[in-house]
C-alpha positions in Angstrom: -107.4 -26.5 1.6 -106.9 -23.4 -0.6 -103.4 -22.3 -1.8 -103.0 -18.6 -2.6 -100.1 -16.4 -3.3 -98.8 -13.7 -0.9 -99.7 -11.1 -3.5 -103.3 -12.2 -3.5 -103.4 -12.2 0.3 -101.9 -8.7 0.3 -104.6 -7.5 -2.0 -107.3 -9.0 0.2 -105.8 -7.3 3.2 -105.6 -3.9 1.6 -109.0 -3.7 0.0 -111.6 -1.0 0.7 -113.0 -2.9 3.7 -109.7 -3.0 5.4 -109.3 0.8 5.2 -112.8 1.8 5.9 -113.7 4.5 8.4 -114.0 3.5 12.1 -117.8 3.5 12.0 -117.7 0.9 9.1 -115.2 -1.5 10.7 -116.6 -4.9 11.4 -114.4 -5.6 14.4 -113.6 -3.4 17.4 -110.5 -5.4 18.4 -107.9 -7.3 16.3 -105.4 -8.6 18.9 -102.0 -10.0 17.7 -100.3 -12.6 19.9 -96.8 -13.7 19.0 -96.4 -17.3 20.3 -92.6 -17.8 19.7 -91.6 -15.7 22.7 -93.9 -17.4 25.2 -92.3 -19.6 27.8 -94.2 -22.2 29.7 -94.9 -20.5 33.0 -96.9 -23.3 34.7 -100.4 -22.4 35.7 -101.6 -19.0 34.4 -104.9 -17.1 33.9 -106.3 -16.9 30.3 -106.0 -13.1 30.8 -102.3 -13.4 31.3 -102.0 -15.8 28.3 -103.7 -13.3 26.0 -102.6 -9.9 27.4 -99.4 -10.6 29.4 -96.7 -8.1 28.6 -99.0 -5.4 27.3 -99.7 -3.7 30.6 -97.8 -2.8 33.8 -99.9 -4.8 36.1 -102.4 -7.7 36.3 -105.3 -5.4 37.0 -105.1 -3.9 33.5 -104.7 -7.4 32.0 -107.8 -8.5 33.8 -109.7 -5.4 32.7 -108.7 -6.0 29.0 -109.9 -9.6 29.3 -113.2 -8.6 30.8 -113.7 -6.2 27.9 -112.9 -9.0 25.5 -115.5 -11.3 27.2 -118.1 -8.6 26.7 -117.2 -8.1 23.0 -116.4 -11.6 21.8 -118.3 -11.3 18.4 -116.5 -7.9 17.8 -113.0 -9.3 18.3 -110.3 -11.2 16.3 -107.5 -13.1 18.1 -104.5 -13.6 15.8 -102.0 -16.3 17.1 -98.8 -16.1 15.1 -96.4 -19.0 15.0 -98.3 -21.9 16.6 -95.5 -24.3 15.4 -92.9 -22.2 17.4 -94.6 -22.8 20.8 -92.4 -24.3 23.5 -95.5 -26.2 24.7 -97.5 -28.8 22.7 -101.2 -29.3 22.5 -102.0 -32.9 23.3 -103.1 -34.8 20.1 -105.7 -36.6 22.1 -107.2 -33.4 23.5 -107.1 -31.8 26.9 -109.3 -30.9 29.9 -112.1 -28.4 29.4 -111.8 -25.2 31.4 -113.9 -22.1 32.0 -112.8 -18.6 31.0 -111.3 -17.9 34.5 -109.5 -21.3 35.2 -105.8 -21.3 36.0 -104.2 -23.7 33.5 -101.1 -24.3 31.5 -100.6 -22.5 28.2 -101.2 -25.6 26.1 -104.5 -26.2 27.9 -105.7 -22.6 27.4 -104.7 -22.7 23.7 -106.6 -26.0 23.2 -109.7 -24.6 24.8 -109.6 -21.5 22.6 -109.1 -23.5 19.4 -111.7 -26.0 20.3 -114.2 -23.2 21.0 -114.7 -24.2 24.6 -113.9 -20.7 25.7 -114.1 -17.4 23.8 -116.3 -19.3 21.3 -117.7 -16.2 19.5 -114.4 -14.6 18.7 -112.8 -14.9 15.3 -109.6 -17.0 15.6 -106.7 -16.8 13.1 -103.6 -18.8 13.5 -100.4 -19.0 11.5 -98.3 -22.1 11.5 -96.3 -24.5 9.4 -98.6 -27.2 8.1 -97.4 -30.1 10.3 -98.5 -28.4 13.5 -102.1 -27.8 12.2 -102.4 -31.5 11.1 -101.2 -32.6 14.5 -104.0 -30.8 16.3 -106.9 -32.9 17.8 -109.8 -32.9 15.4 -112.0 -30.5 17.5 -109.2 -27.9 17.6 -108.4 -27.8 13.9 -109.5 -24.7 12.0 -112.5 -24.9 9.6 -110.6 -23.2 6.8 -106.9 -23.6 6.0 -105.2 -21.2 3.5 -101.7 -22.3 2.4 -99.5 -19.5 1.1 -97.6 -20.4 -2.0 -95.4 -17.3 -2.0 -94.9 -14.6 -4.6 -95.7 -15.1 -8.2 -92.7 -15.9 -10.4 -93.0 -12.6 -12.2 -93.1 -10.6 -9.0 -90.2 -12.6 -7.5 -88.1 -11.8 -10.6 -89.0 -8.1 -10.5 -87.9 -7.9 -6.8 -84.8 -9.9 -7.5 -83.8 -7.5 -10.4 -84.5 -4.5 -8.2 -82.3 -5.9 -5.4 -79.4 -6.9 -7.7 -79.7 -3.9 -9.9 -76.6 -3.8 -12.2 -76.1 -7.5 -12.7 -79.7 -8.6 -12.2 -80.6 -10.0 -15.6 -77.3 -12.0 -15.9 -77.7 -13.3 -12.4 -81.3 -14.5 -13.1 -80.3 -16.1 -16.4 -77.4 -17.9 -14.7 -79.8 -19.1 -11.9 -82.3 -20.4 -14.5 -79.6 -22.4 -16.3 -77.5 -23.7 -13.4 -79.9 -23.7 -10.4 -83.6 -24.1 -11.3 -84.3 -25.1 -7.6 -83.4 -21.5 -6.5 -85.6 -20.0 -9.2 -88.6 -21.8 -7.6 -87.5 -21.0 -4.1 -87.2 -17.2 -4.6 -91.0 -17.0 -4.4 -90.5 -17.3 -0.7 -89.4 -13.8 0.4 -86.6 -14.9 2.8 -85.0 -17.0 0.1 -85.4 -14.2 -2.4 -83.4 -11.9 -0.2 -80.7 -14.5 0.7 -80.3 -15.5 -2.9 -80.0 -11.9 -4.0 -77.3 -11.2 -1.3 -75.2 -14.2 -2.5 -75.6 -13.5 -6.2 -74.7 -9.8 -5.7 -71.7 -10.6 -3.5 -70.3 -13.3 -5.9 -71.6 -12.5 -9.4 -69.0 -14.6 -11.1 -69.5 -17.7 -9.0 -72.1 -20.4 -9.9 -75.2 -20.2 -7.7 -75.8 -22.9 -5.1 -78.0 -25.7 -6.2 -79.5 -26.6 -2.8 -80.8 -24.7 0.2 -77.9 -26.2 2.2 -75.5 -24.7 -0.3 -77.3 -21.4 -0.1 -77.0 -21.3 3.7 -73.4 -22.3 3.7 -72.7 -19.2 1.5 -74.9 -17.0 3.7 -73.1 -18.1 6.9 -69.7 -17.5 5.3 -70.8 -14.1 4.3 -72.7 -12.9 7.4 -70.5 -14.4 10.1 -67.6 -12.2 9.1 -68.5 -9.4 11.6 -66.5 -6.3 11.6 -64.6 -6.9 14.8 -63.8 -10.6 14.1 -61.3 -11.2 11.3 -59.6 -14.4 12.5 -61.0 -17.5 10.6 -60.6 -19.7 13.7 -62.5 -17.3 15.9 -65.3 -17.1 13.3 -65.5 -20.9 13.2 -65.7 -21.0 17.0 -68.6 -18.5 17.0 -70.5 -20.6 14.4 -69.9 -23.8 16.4 -71.3 -22.2 19.5 -74.3 -21.0 17.5 -74.8 -24.6 16.3 -74.9 -25.9 19.8 -77.3 -23.2 21.0 -79.6 -23.7 17.9 -79.7 -27.4 18.6 -80.5 -26.8 22.3 -83.4 -24.5 21.2 -84.7 -27.2 18.8 -84.6 -29.8 21.6 -86.5 -27.5 23.9 -89.0 -26.5 21.2 -88.1 -22.8 21.3 -86.8 -20.2 18.9 -86.1 -17.4 21.3 -83.0 -17.0 23.5 -82.1 -14.8 26.5 -78.8 -13.0 27.2 -78.1 -15.8 29.7 -78.4 -18.3 26.9 -75.8 -16.5 24.9 -73.5 -16.4 27.9 -74.1 -20.1 28.6 -72.7 -20.9 25.2 -69.9 -18.4 25.4 -71.4 -15.9 23.0 -71.6 -12.1 23.1 -74.2 -9.9 21.5 -71.6 -8.4 19.1 -70.7 -11.9 17.8 -74.2 -12.8 16.9 -75.4 -9.4 15.6 -75.4 -10.4 11.9 -77.3 -13.7 12.4 -79.7 -12.9 15.2 -82.4 -10.3 16.0 -82.4 -8.5 19.3 -85.6 -7.1 20.7 -86.6 -5.7 24.1 -88.3 -8.0 26.7 -87.5 -11.4 28.1 -90.7 -13.1 27.0 -94.2 -12.2 26.0 -95.7 -13.1 29.3 -93.6 -10.5 31.1 -92.3 -8.1 28.6 -91.4 -4.6 29.6 -89.6 -2.2 27.2 -88.0 -0.4 30.1 -86.6 -3.3 32.2 -83.4 -3.5 30.1 -83.7 -7.2 29.2 -83.7 -8.5 25.6 -84.6 -11.7 23.7 -82.7 -13.0 20.7 -83.9 -15.1 17.8 -82.3 -16.1 14.5 -83.0 -14.0 11.4 -85.2 -16.8 10.1 -86.3 -20.1 11.7 -84.7 -22.0 8.9 -81.3 -20.5 9.9 -81.7 -22.0 13.4 -82.6 -25.3 11.7 -79.5 -25.2 9.4 -77.2 -24.5 12.4 -78.9 -27.3 14.4 -78.4 -29.6 11.5 -74.7 -28.8 11.5 -74.5 -29.8 15.2 -76.4 -33.1 14.4 -74.1 -33.9 11.4 -71.0 -33.4 13.5 -72.2 -35.7 16.4 -70.2 -38.7 17.4 -71.3 -41.8 15.6 -73.1 -43.5 18.6 -74.9 -40.2 19.4 -75.9 -39.7 15.7 -77.2 -43.3 15.5 -79.4 -42.7 18.5 -80.7 -39.3 17.2 -81.2 -40.6 13.7 -83.6 -43.3 14.8 -85.4 -41.0 17.2 -85.9 -37.2 17.0 -84.6 -36.7 13.5 -87.7 -38.2 11.9 -90.2 -36.4 14.1 -92.2 -33.7 12.2 -90.7 -30.8 14.2 -87.3 -31.8 12.9 -88.2 -32.2 9.2 -86.4 -29.1 8.0 -83.4 -30.0 10.1 -83.4 -33.5 8.5 -83.3 -31.8 5.0 -80.2 -29.9 6.0 -78.6 -33.0 7.7 -78.9 -34.8 4.4 -77.5 -31.8 2.5 -74.5 -31.5 4.9 -73.6 -35.2 5.2 -74.0 -36.1 1.5 -72.0 -33.0 0.4 -68.4 -34.1 0.5 -66.9 -30.9 -0.8 -64.7 -29.2 1.7 -66.0 -26.2 3.6 -65.0 -24.3 6.7 -68.4 -24.7 8.5 -68.6 -28.5 9.1 -66.3 -31.3 10.2 -68.3 -34.5 9.6 -66.7 -37.7 10.9 -67.7 -41.2 9.9 -69.5 -39.8 6.9 -70.0 -43.1 5.0 -71.5 -44.8 8.1 -73.8 -41.8 8.8 -75.0 -42.0 5.1 -75.8 -45.6 5.6 -77.8 -45.0 8.8 -79.7 -42.1 7.2 -80.6 -44.2 4.2 -82.0 -47.0 6.4 -84.1 -44.7 8.5 -85.4 -42.8 5.4 -86.4 -46.1 3.8 -88.2 -47.2 7.0 -90.2 -43.9 7.1 -91.1 -44.0 3.4 -92.7 -47.4 4.1 -95.2 -45.7 6.5 -97.1 -44.4 3.5 -98.1 -41.1 5.1 -98.0 -38.9 2.0 -97.2 -35.6 3.8 -94.3 -37.4 5.6 -93.1 -38.8 2.3 -93.1 -35.3 0.7 -90.8 -34.1 3.4 -88.6 -37.2 2.8 -88.6 -36.5 -0.9 -87.4 -33.0 -0.2 -84.6 -34.4 2.1 -83.5 -36.8 -0.6 -83.5 -34.1 -3.2 -81.4 -31.9 -0.9 -78.8 -34.7 -0.6 -78.3 -34.8 -4.3 -77.4 -38.5 -3.9 -78.5 -41.1 -6.5 -78.0 -44.0 -4.1 -80.4 -42.4 -1.6 -82.8 -41.7 -4.5 -83.0 -45.5 -5.0 -85.1 -45.6 -1.8 -88.1 -44.3 -3.8 -89.9 -46.8 -6.0 -93.3 -45.1 -6.1 -93.4 -41.3 -6.1 -96.9 -40.6 -4.8 -97.9 -37.0 -3.9 -101.6 -37.4 -4.5 -103.8 -35.1 -2.3 -100.9 -32.7 -1.6 -101.4 -29.2 -3.0 -97.9 -28.7 -4.5 -95.9 -25.5 -4.4 -93.6 -24.5 -7.2 -90.6 -25.7 -5.3 -92.3 -29.1 -4.5 -93.2 -29.5 -8.1 -89.6 -29.0 -9.1 -88.5 -31.5 -6.5 -91.0 -34.1 -7.7 -90.0 -33.6 -11.4 -86.3 -33.6 -10.6 -86.4 -36.8 -8.6 -88.5 -38.5 -11.2 -86.1 -37.5 -14.0 -83.0 -38.7 -12.0 -84.4 -41.9 -10.8 -83.6 -45.2 -12.6 -85.7 -47.3 -10.2 -89.0 -45.3 -10.2 -92.0 -47.5 -11.0 -94.8 -44.8 -10.8 -95.4 -41.1 -10.4 -98.8 -40.3 -9.0 -100.2 -36.7 -9.2 -103.9 -37.0 -8.4 -105.7 -34.1 -6.8 -102.5 -32.0 -6.4 -104.1 -28.7 -7.6 -101.7 -28.8 -10.5 -102.1 -25.8 -12.9 -100.3 -25.1 -16.1 -97.3 -23.5 -14.4 -96.8 -26.5 -12.0 -97.2 -28.9 -14.9 -94.7 -27.0 -17.0 -92.2 -27.3 -14.1 -92.6 -31.0 -13.7 -92.6 -31.8 -17.4 -89.6 -29.4 -17.9 -87.6 -31.6 -15.4 -88.8 -34.8 -17.1 -87.9 -33.7 -20.6 -88.9 -36.3 -23.2 -88.8 -39.2 -20.8 -92.5 -39.3 -20.1 -95.8 -38.3 -21.4 -98.1 -36.6 -18.9 -101.9 -36.6 -19.4 -104.3 -35.1 -16.9 -107.4 -35.5 -19.0 -109.8 -32.6 -19.5 -109.4 -31.2 -16.0 -106.4 -30.4 -13.9 -106.4 -32.3 -10.6 
């Protein structure tokens, strides 16, 4: 697995080859397919799966597909957001089909990825890492590139540009009071969100966790122009929590106008937190039919709102969910936010958490149980959730902090170093084959201070 920055990726996409004349282009077709808007429509043709929504009728879809079949080696299919699919590829594989077989979306996707159909095309997929690792072996990509975000220098330049007048002071304050945010701003969405909060409240201390960041964002963006009553705003946010949770349960990130109505929401009430685009889904999208789909400004915003719904569940419902869905990979980001919300006892207007102490106890038990499974990628997610909680008692669940064979990002390096520095019960910190460079080592040792001597030998691993 290679980890590259988004700046490096940008350079590779804008080199001379990418802007060559038409006669020099390597591919005749680069087809972009956005998965998040696809709904499971039962049995469909591969032509509908690939080209549905681009044309007025099925004849044109079929003709486009026939052209593709004749030019497979000249074509690239780019599937964006595999982790956002409402359907799931069976981990044990699926039935093989031919290029014309009617099948469910998951079966078609499996056959494309496993190269059973369209074998000579170039396939590119984007996804969160858990979805790729969950694919059957024959469907996993040969090359995986993990994006590590902007370089710190570029992130700082953009931050200063966005903040303008108070940029230098805001950055210094963030370095001193919230080093977690400094490492998070390499991710563009967090860069923008942090800049919004720091510009809006330059005299307030920056949030120390992602949960704290989103609390401030919701408080800022939910105050739409035509809603000034605090109780009304809270009611809108509560409805969004329920809708976000329903979307997570159903494995989808897009919503229809009927979904909004079902939860008592209007398009005006969600305009600052959701995007609105034409078309009801990508299998039957028509810019002229007057229908729209909605999705949250970022997937993590949906996960934060869903976490609020989980944290506010009744105790019996929370217990059932905590020992079930909450520890499934698809809910890992929600779990981080649940820990952040339940363990943060400061008063806010967004959450009303009952039985907080009992919910903490149940969370601690389930986290300990999952740490014992010794899956390192699962453990890294749990370390992130523990860090998000800020709770020293929860930190006691970690006796051996082992992130070997995981290529760490700057944020993950900060989490590892921070947890190791805070822990009084840690027996070992293992960092073998983590692709650690000087920057990541400086982050970890900066958190540890003088508590430990780190030696990596003559080569960084």
